[in-house]
C-alpha atoms as an extended CHARMM CRD file, in Angstrom:
* protein
*
        65  EXT
         1         1  MET       CA              6.7780000000        8.9080000000        8.2980000000  PROA      1               0.0000000000
         2         2  SER       CA              8.9530000000        8.8650000000       10.9840000000  PROA      2               0.0000000000
         3         3  ILE       CA              8.5290000000       13.0590000000       13.4150000000  PROA      3               0.0000000000
         4         4  GLN       CA             10.9440000000       14.6720000000       15.6980000000  PROA      4               0.0000000000
         5         5  GLY       CA              9.6740000000       15.5950000000       19.4410000000  PROA      5               0.0000000000
         6         6  ASP       CA              5.5440000000       15.2820000000       20.3210000000  PROA      6               0.0000000000
         7         7  ALA       CA              4.3720000000       16.9810000000       18.1670000000  PROA      7               0.0000000000
         8         8  ILE       CA              3.9080000000       18.4190000000       13.6850000000  PROA      8               0.0000000000
         9         9  ARG       CA              1.7300000000       21.3900000000       12.3030000000  PROA      9               0.0000000000
        10        10  LEU       CA             -0.5220000000       19.3770000000        9.6410000000  PROA      10              0.0000000000
        11        11  GLY       CA              1.5710000000       21.8060000000        7.2830000000  PROA      11              0.0000000000
        12        12  GLN       CA              4.8930000000       20.8610000000        7.9690000000  PROA      12              0.0000000000
        13        13  PHE       CA              3.0180000000       17.4680000000        7.7020000000  PROA      13              0.0000000000
        14        14  LEU       CA              2.1120000000       17.5280000000        4.5820000000  PROA      14              0.0000000000
        15        15  LYS       CA              4.8000000000       19.8360000000        2.6370000000  PROA      15              0.0000000000
        16        16  LEU       CA              7.0050000000       16.3080000000        3.8430000000  PROA      16              0.0000000000
        17        17  ALA       CA              4.7110000000       13.8660000000        2.8030000000  PROA      17              0.0000000000
        18        18  ASP       CA              5.2450000000       15.5140000000       -0.3810000000  PROA      18              0.0000000000
        19        19  VAL       CA              1.4480000000       15.6130000000       -0.9620000000  PROA      19              0.0000000000
        20        20  VAL       CA              2.2810000000       19.7320000000       -1.9190000000  PROA      20              0.0000000000
        21        21  GLU       CA              4.9780000000       21.0940000000       -3.0080000000  PROA      21              0.0000000000
        22        22  ALA       CA              4.9020000000       24.2070000000       -0.9540000000  PROA      22              0.0000000000
        23        23  GLY       CA              3.4350000000       25.2120000000        1.8550000000  PROA      23              0.0000000000
        24        24  SER       CA              1.5930000000       27.3830000000        1.1910000000  PROA      24              0.0000000000
        25        25  ASP       CA             -1.0330000000       24.9520000000       -0.8830000000  PROA      25              0.0000000000
        26        26  VAL       CA             -1.7930000000       23.1400000000        1.6830000000  PROA      26              0.0000000000
        27        27  LYS       CA             -4.6760000000       26.0220000000        2.1540000000  PROA      27              0.0000000000
        28        28  GLY       CA             -6.9690000000       24.8680000000       -1.5270000000  PROA      28              0.0000000000
        29        29  LEU       CA             -6.5310000000       21.7910000000       -0.1160000000  PROA      29              0.0000000000
        30        30  LEU       CA             -8.3690000000       22.7000000000        3.3800000000  PROA      30              0.0000000000
        31        31  THR       CA            -10.6220000000       25.2620000000        2.2820000000  PROA      31              0.0000000000
        32        32  GLY       CA            -11.9510000000       22.8440000000        0.1510000000  PROA      32              0.0000000000
        33        33  GLY       CA            -13.1630000000       20.3990000000        2.3740000000  PROA      33              0.0000000000
        34        34  MET       CA            -10.1850000000       17.3180000000        1.0980000000  PROA      34              0.0000000000
        35        35  VAL       CA             -8.1150000000       17.1470000000        4.4870000000  PROA      35              0.0000000000
        36        36  ARG       CA             -9.0630000000       14.2200000000        7.4070000000  PROA      36              0.0000000000
        37        37  VAL       CA             -7.5210000000       13.6040000000       10.1140000000  PROA      37              0.0000000000
        38        38  ASN       CA             -8.4490000000       11.0710000000       12.5860000000  PROA      38              0.0000000000
        39        39  GLY       CA            -11.5930000000       10.4170000000        9.7900000000  PROA      39              0.0000000000
        40        40  ASP       CA            -13.4100000000       14.6180000000       10.9240000000  PROA      40              0.0000000000
        41        41  VAL       CA            -12.4590000000       17.8450000000        8.0150000000  PROA      41              0.0000000000
        42        42  GLU       CA             -9.9180000000       19.7750000000        9.3930000000  PROA      42              0.0000000000
        43        43  ASN       CA             -8.7070000000       22.8640000000        7.7800000000  PROA      43              0.0000000000
        44        44  ARG       CA             -6.8860000000       24.6340000000       10.4380000000  PROA      44              0.0000000000
        45        45  ARG       CA             -2.9600000000       24.8290000000        8.4690000000  PROA      45              0.0000000000
        46        46  GLY       CA             -1.7980000000       24.5730000000       12.2770000000  PROA      46              0.0000000000
        47        47  ARG       CA             -2.9990000000       22.0970000000       13.8730000000  PROA      47              0.0000000000
        48        48  GLN       CA             -0.9360000000       19.3540000000       16.2110000000  PROA      48              0.0000000000
        49        49  LEU       CA             -0.8440000000       15.6850000000       14.4980000000  PROA      49              0.0000000000
        50        50  VAL       CA              0.8500000000       13.2550000000       17.4980000000  PROA      50              0.0000000000
        51        51  PRO       CA              2.0960000000       10.6190000000       16.4560000000  PROA      51              0.0000000000
        52        52  GLY       CA             -0.4740000000        8.2820000000       15.3790000000  PROA      52              0.0000000000
        53        53  ASP       CA             -2.6460000000       10.3410000000       14.0100000000  PROA      53              0.0000000000
        54        54  GLU       CA             -4.1660000000        9.4500000000       10.7320000000  PROA      54              0.0000000000
        55        55  VAL       CA             -4.0720000000       11.9240000000        7.5500000000  PROA      55              0.0000000000
        56        56  GLN       CA             -6.5220000000       11.6110000000        4.5600000000  PROA      56              0.0000000000
        57        57  VAL       CA             -5.9200000000       13.5250000000        0.9930000000  PROA      57              0.0000000000
        58        58  PRO       CA             -7.5910000000       12.0850000000       -2.1190000000  PROA      58              0.0000000000
        59        59  GLY       CA             -5.6460000000        9.5200000000       -3.1240000000  PROA      59              0.0000000000
        60        60  GLU       CA             -3.4330000000        8.7830000000        0.1310000000  PROA      60              0.0000000000
        61        61  GLN       CA             -4.0280000000        7.4360000000        3.9930000000  PROA      61              0.0000000000
        62        62  LEU       CA             -0.8610000000        8.6580000000        5.9200000000  PROA      62              0.0000000000
        63        63  ARG       CA             -0.0110000000        7.9210000000        9.6270000000  PROA      63              0.0000000000
        64        64  VAL       CA              1.9370000000       10.1400000000       11.5910000000  PROA      64              0.0000000000
        65        65  GLY       CA              5.4430000000        7.6570000000       13.5980000000  PROA      65              0.0000000000
């Protein structure tokens, strides 16, 4: 997935990647420890992602492009 600019917030990225239907659905994934960024559990919806970052959610591995 390509992004415009230097960074994108994790919540926005998950929504654009169709991992969640609404931004509010991201909170459930994060509080459950189900999201990893570059191998580390992430709980911040506003985490800034940059090209090359890898995001893992159950059943999917995504790369910010």
